[in-house]
C-alpha positions as CSV (number, residue, x, y, z in Angstrom):
1,M,-43.2,-0.8,-83.9
2,R,-40.6,1.7,-82.9
3,W,-40.3,3.0,-79.3
4,N,-39.8,6.7,-78.8
5,L,-37.0,6.7,-76.2
6,R,-36.6,10.5,-76.1
7,P,-39.2,11.2,-73.4
8,I,-37.9,8.4,-71.3
9,L,-34.4,9.7,-71.4
10,L,-35.5,13.2,-70.6
11,L,-37.4,12.0,-67.6
12,L,-34.4,10.1,-66.3
13,L,-32.1,13.1,-66.7
14,G,-34.5,15.3,-64.8
15,L,-34.7,12.8,-61.9
16,L,-30.9,12.7,-61.7
17,A,-30.6,16.4,-61.7
18,L,-33.1,16.7,-58.9
19,G,-31.2,14.1,-56.9
20,G,-27.9,15.9,-57.3
21,C,-29.4,19.2,-56.0
22,R,-30.6,17.6,-52.7
23,R,-28.6,18.6,-49.7
24,P,-26.9,15.8,-47.7
25,S,-28.5,14.9,-44.4
26,P,-26.8,16.7,-41.4
27,P,-24.7,14.4,-39.2
28,L,-26.4,13.0,-36.2
29,A,-25.6,14.7,-32.9
30,P,-23.8,12.4,-30.4
31,E,-26.0,11.1,-27.7
32,P,-25.5,12.8,-24.3
33,P,-23.8,10.6,-21.7
34,S,-26.1,8.7,-19.5
35,P,-26.6,10.3,-16.1
36,P,-25.3,8.3,-13.1
37,P,-27.8,6.0,-11.5
38,V,-29.8,7.7,-8.8
39,N,-29.3,4.9,-6.4
40,A,-25.5,4.5,-6.9
41,P,-23.8,3.4,-3.7
42,P,-21.7,6.1,-2.0
43,K,-18.0,5.9,-2.1
44,P,-16.6,4.2,1.1
45,P,-15.2,6.8,3.4
46,G,-12.1,4.6,4.1
47,L,-10.8,1.1,4.6
48,L,-13.5,-1.2,5.9
49,V,-12.8,-2.9,9.2
50,S,-14.2,-6.4,8.6
51,G,-13.4,-10.1,8.6
52,F,-9.9,-10.8,9.8
53,W,-9.3,-7.1,10.4
54,N,-11.8,-7.1,13.2
55,T,-8.8,-8.4,15.2
56,W,-7.7,-4.8,15.2
57,G,-10.2,-4.4,18.1
58,L,-8.7,-7.2,20.1
59,S,-5.5,-7.3,22.2
60,L,-2.4,-9.0,20.6
61,A,-2.1,-11.1,23.7
62,E,-5.6,-12.4,23.3
63,C,-5.0,-13.1,19.6
64,L,-1.8,-15.0,20.4
65,R,-3.6,-17.1,23.1
66,A,-6.3,-18.0,20.7
67,H,-3.8,-19.0,17.9
68,R,-1.8,-21.2,20.3
69,A,-5.0,-22.9,21.4
70,R,-5.9,-23.7,17.8
71,Q,-2.5,-24.9,16.8
72,G,-1.7,-26.9,20.0
73,E,1.6,-28.6,20.0
74,A,2.2,-27.6,16.4
75,C,2.7,-24.0,17.4
76,R,6.4,-23.1,17.5
77,G,5.8,-19.5,18.5
78,A,8.0,-17.9,15.8
79,L,6.7,-14.3,15.5
80,G,7.0,-12.0,12.6
81,I,5.7,-8.9,11.0
82,T,4.4,-8.4,7.4
83,V,3.6,-4.9,6.1
84,K,1.5,-4.6,2.9
85,K,2.0,-1.0,1.7
86,S,-0.6,-0.8,-1.0
87,S,-3.4,-1.8,1.4
88,R,-2.0,0.2,4.4
89,R,-2.1,-2.9,6.6
90,M,0.3,-4.7,8.9
91,V,0.0,-8.3,10.2
92,V,1.7,-10.0,13.2
93,T,2.2,-13.6,12.3
94,C,3.0,-16.7,14.3
95,D,4.7,-19.5,12.4
96,G,3.8,-17.6,9.3
97,I,0.1,-17.6,10.1
98,P,-1.7,-14.2,10.5
99,V,-2.7,-13.6,14.1
100,K,-3.7,-9.9,14.3
101,G,-4.1,-7.1,11.8
102,Y,-3.3,-3.4,12.1
103,F,-4.0,-0.4,9.9
104,I,-1.0,1.8,9.2
105,A,0.1,5.1,7.7
106,L,3.2,5.4,5.5
107,G,5.7,8.0,4.2
108,R,4.6,11.1,2.4
109,D,5.6,9.5,-0.9
110,P,4.3,5.9,-0.5
111,Q,4.7,4.6,-4.0
112,G,7.8,2.5,-4.7
113,P,10.7,1.4,-2.4
114,K,13.0,3.8,-0.6
115,Q,16.0,4.8,-2.7
116,R,17.9,7.5,-0.9
117,R,17.9,9.8,2.1
118,G,15.1,12.3,2.2
119,D,12.8,10.7,-0.5
120,G,10.0,10.2,2.0
121,R,9.5,6.6,0.9
122,T,9.0,3.4,3.0
123,P,11.4,0.6,2.2
124,E,10.4,-2.7,0.5
125,G,12.2,-5.9,1.3
126,T,13.1,-8.3,4.1
127,Y,14.4,-6.8,7.4
128,Y,14.4,-7.5,11.1
129,L,13.8,-5.6,14.3
130,W,17.1,-4.3,15.6
131,G,15.9,-2.6,18.8
132,K,13.1,-0.9,20.9
133,N,12.8,2.7,21.8
134,W,10.7,3.5,24.8
135,Q,11.3,7.3,24.5
136,S,10.6,7.8,20.8
137,R,9.6,11.2,19.4
138,F,6.5,9.4,18.2
139,Y,5.5,7.7,21.5
140,L,7.2,4.3,21.1
141,S,9.1,2.7,18.2
142,L,10.7,-0.4,16.8
143,G,13.9,-0.1,14.7
144,V,13.7,-1.7,11.3
145,S,17.0,-2.8,9.8
146,Y,17.1,-0.6,6.7
147,P,19.4,-0.5,4.8
148,N,19.8,-4.3,4.3
149,P,22.5,-6.0,2.1
150,T,20.3,-5.7,-1.0
151,D,19.9,-2.0,-0.4
152,A,23.6,-1.7,0.2
153,A,24.4,-3.5,-3.1
154,R,22.1,-1.1,-5.0
155,G,23.7,1.9,-3.2
156,L,27.1,0.7,-4.3
157,R,26.0,0.3,-8.0
158,Q,24.4,3.8,-7.9
159,G,27.4,5.4,-6.3
160,L,25.6,6.3,-3.1
161,I,28.0,4.4,-0.8
162,S,31.5,3.1,-0.8
163,P,32.6,-0.6,-0.9
164,T,33.7,-0.2,2.7
165,M,30.2,1.1,3.8
166,Q,28.6,-1.8,1.9
167,Q,30.7,-4.2,3.9
168,R,29.8,-2.5,7.2
169,I,26.1,-2.8,6.4
170,A,26.4,-6.5,5.4
171,S,28.4,-7.2,8.6
172,A,25.8,-5.5,10.8
173,C,22.9,-7.4,9.2
174,A,24.7,-10.7,9.6
175,R,24.9,-10.1,13.3
176,Q,21.3,-8.7,13.4
177,A,22.7,-5.5,14.7
178,K,21.7,-1.9,13.9
179,P,23.0,-1.2,10.4
180,P,24.7,2.2,9.6
181,Q,22.0,4.8,9.5
182,H,23.6,8.0,8.2
183,T,24.5,7.3,4.6
184,R,23.0,8.6,1.4
185,L,20.8,5.5,1.3
186,G,18.9,7.0,4.3
187,G,18.0,5.3,7.5
188,N,16.1,5.7,10.8
189,I,13.2,3.7,9.6
190,F,10.9,2.7,12.5
191,I,7.5,1.3,13.2
192,H,6.2,3.9,15.6
193,G,3.2,5.6,17.1
194,G,1.6,8.9,16.3
195,G,-1.6,7.9,14.6
196,I,-2.9,6.7,11.2
197,G,-5.7,9.1,10.5
198,E,-9.3,8.8,11.8
199,V,-12.0,6.1,12.3
200,V,-15.3,6.8,10.6
201,R,-18.6,5.1,11.4
202,R,-21.4,4.6,8.9
203,G,-24.2,2.8,10.8
204,A,-22.9,-0.5,12.1
205,R,-19.8,-0.4,9.9
206,K,-16.4,1.1,10.8
207,Y,-13.9,2.5,8.3
208,V,-10.4,3.8,8.7
209,R,-9.5,7.0,6.7
210,I,-5.7,6.8,6.4
211,R,-3.4,9.8,6.3
212,D,0.2,9.2,5.2
213,W,2.4,11.6,7.0
214,T,5.8,10.0,8.0
215,A,9.2,10.6,6.6
216,G,9.3,6.9,5.4
217,C,8.4,5.0,8.6
218,V,5.4,2.8,9.4
219,A,3.0,4.6,11.8
220,L,0.3,3.0,14.0
221,R,-1.8,4.2,16.9
222,N,-0.1,4.7,20.2
223,A,-2.2,1.9,21.8
224,D,-1.0,-0.5,19.1
225,M,2.6,0.3,19.8
226,E,2.2,-0.5,23.5
227,E,1.4,-4.1,22.9
228,L,3.9,-4.5,20.0
229,L,6.8,-3.3,22.2
230,A,5.6,-5.5,25.1
231,L,5.2,-8.7,23.1
232,L,7.4,-8.7,20.1
233,P,11.1,-9.6,20.6
234,V,14.1,-7.9,18.9
235,G,15.4,-9.9,15.9
236,I,12.1,-11.1,14.5
237,P,11.7,-10.8,10.7
238,V,9.9,-7.8,9.1
239,R,8.7,-8.2,5.5
240,I,7.6,-5.0,3.8
241,L,5.7,-5.7,0.6
242,P,4.6,-3.2,-2.2
């Protein structure tokens, strides 16, 4: 028996024609972004004063007495300062151990190390206190030994100072004296008073809202400077970290 394939072929052709005339489905619209959660915690109003940083509310003399009592005969009493720029904090150490913390403000351009005069940056490196100023424009101040020999070597490479000036800076630092301050590298870097911003309270918590305002110095509250000048000797190391 023969099959009549003509009707079947016509049916298939008709179906294909209908399929070709159908419009493609429109693209799906992108889903809208999810709304923020209703109960999202509010952004902190500043740096939280907690843990070790509660020492900010104690006197430096009290913190040193407590440290010496804990260390006993192992305490050598070697004081130092460490500044952490990115966290806007400063620590007084004894034998390398943190004793008391402070909140600080920096230069108007706080990112990166100081490069030259007028850039508004705070140096980064290892320095020392070269002197105390009891009649500072910003209440009280401690002189920081910028530029140091590393800064001077960079300045020589960049054509900012002469070989003679590089030697003068290196010689002053070897004697822990005040290095030359009026070169194209800049100078007059101090730890001084004048304030850091404002303290904000949220319930039982305390925050510090920092305002960077100096020309490259490290600023603290005036009350902080009183105890630093009274208890920190000239010549102690100052580490300024990024």
